[in-house]
N, C-alpha and C positions, 0 to 999 in steps of 0.2 A: 470039655464039657461046658455047656451053656451055664452062665451064672443065674442065680435065682434072685430077682429083685423083689423087694417087699415094700410095704408102706414105710417101714422103719429104716431101711438101708438105701432107699432110692436117692435121697439127697446126696449122700456121700459117694455112692457108687456111680451115679449117673450125672446128676446136675453139677456136682463139684469136680467131675473128672475133666481132664484136658483132652480126652480121647472121644472119638465118635462112639456113641452107644446105639446099639440096635436092640430094641425091646419088643419082644413078641408077647402081646396080650392074648392069653389063651385060657381055656378051661378043659378039664378032664372029659366032660360030656360032649365036647365039640368035635365032630368028625373032621372037618377041614383043619382044625387046629392040630389034631393028631397027625394028619397027613403032612403038614408042613414042619412038624417037630424035628424029623431027621435032617431037614435042610438047615434049620437053625443050629442044630448040633454040629453039622459039618462046617458051617460058617464060623462057629466059635473056635473050632480047631484051626481052620485055615487062616483066620485073622487074629489068632492068639497074640497078645502083646501089642497089637496095633489098634484093635477095636474091641470095645466091651460088648459082647453079644450075650443076651440073657432073656429070661422069660418072666412074666408077671402072671400069676394065677389070679384071674379076675374074681373068683369066688372067695379067695383068701385075702385079697387086697383091694377091697372095693373103693377105698379112697383114691387110689391112683387112677382107677377107671373113671371116677367122677371128675377128678382134676383135669384129665386129658380128653374128656368127652367121648370115651370109648362106648359106643352103642352097638357095635357089631364086631364079632371076632371070627377068625383071627384078625387082629390089627397090629401092624408092625410100625413102630415109631422110630425115627432116626433123629437122635438128639445130639447136638454139638454145642458146647459152651452154654449149656442150660436151656437151649432153645430147640423146639421141634423144627428140623430143617427139611424133613420129608416124611411121608407116611404111605403105607400100603395097606388097604383094607381088603380082606379076603386072601385066600391062598394064592400064591404066585410062584411061578417057576424060579429056580435058583438064579438064573441069568438076570432076571429083573431085579432081584434083591442085591445081587453083586454090582449091578450097574449103579444102583442108588448108593451103595457103600463107596464105590470108586468116585462117584461124583462129589461126595461129601467128605472124603478123607482130607 
């Protein structure tokens, strides 16, 4: 199950982690976000223990969206050692997301 990242836990769960984190910025009302949701869930299972895979609801956590300049969703950030190392804006096939994960592991 994908983790839920929030304004309050993002520092400890993502920025302070020694693992790659894949963060899906999404909203309930966003059709493409709902379409990519199952892919994010699958990745969280496939990379359990190796990669932190989670979601940020932009409506409930506006500060994170502001901090990372999220203006269009879905937006998926790849963060390692506290830094954004890659990003994907818009829904993308699983293969593209997996390639980005493998590149940054």
